[in-house]
Residue, then its C-alpha position, 0 to 999 in steps of 0.5 A: m454469474k462468473n466468480y472473481p479470480k482474485a481473493i479479497r485481501s485485508t487492509q493489513d495484507l495490503l499494507i504488508a504488500l506496501q512494506t514488501k515493496g519497501m515502504i516504511i510504515p512506523d505505525i500500522s494502526f494509523a496506516m490501517k485507519i487511513t487506508e480504510r478511510i481513503g481506500y488502498y487503490r486511491l492511496r496507490g494512485y497517490a504513491f505512483h511517483l514514489i516508486d522507482e520505475k526500473t525496480g518497482y520498489f519504493f524509493p529509499n526512506t518512503s514512509f507512511d507517516s502522519 
């Protein structure tokens, strides 16, 4: 069996990656709960229109809020 080349990242690490790209996450515990329920990659799919294609970063004031 072939090993998967990428390391598994925790939900917290994935949310930190979103923050690094400019997303504001005021309540990390709420964001973790929602991300674990719907899945990080589905969340990223919904967030594509919030990312500036030129820079690869979220538009200003993009927030993970309830």
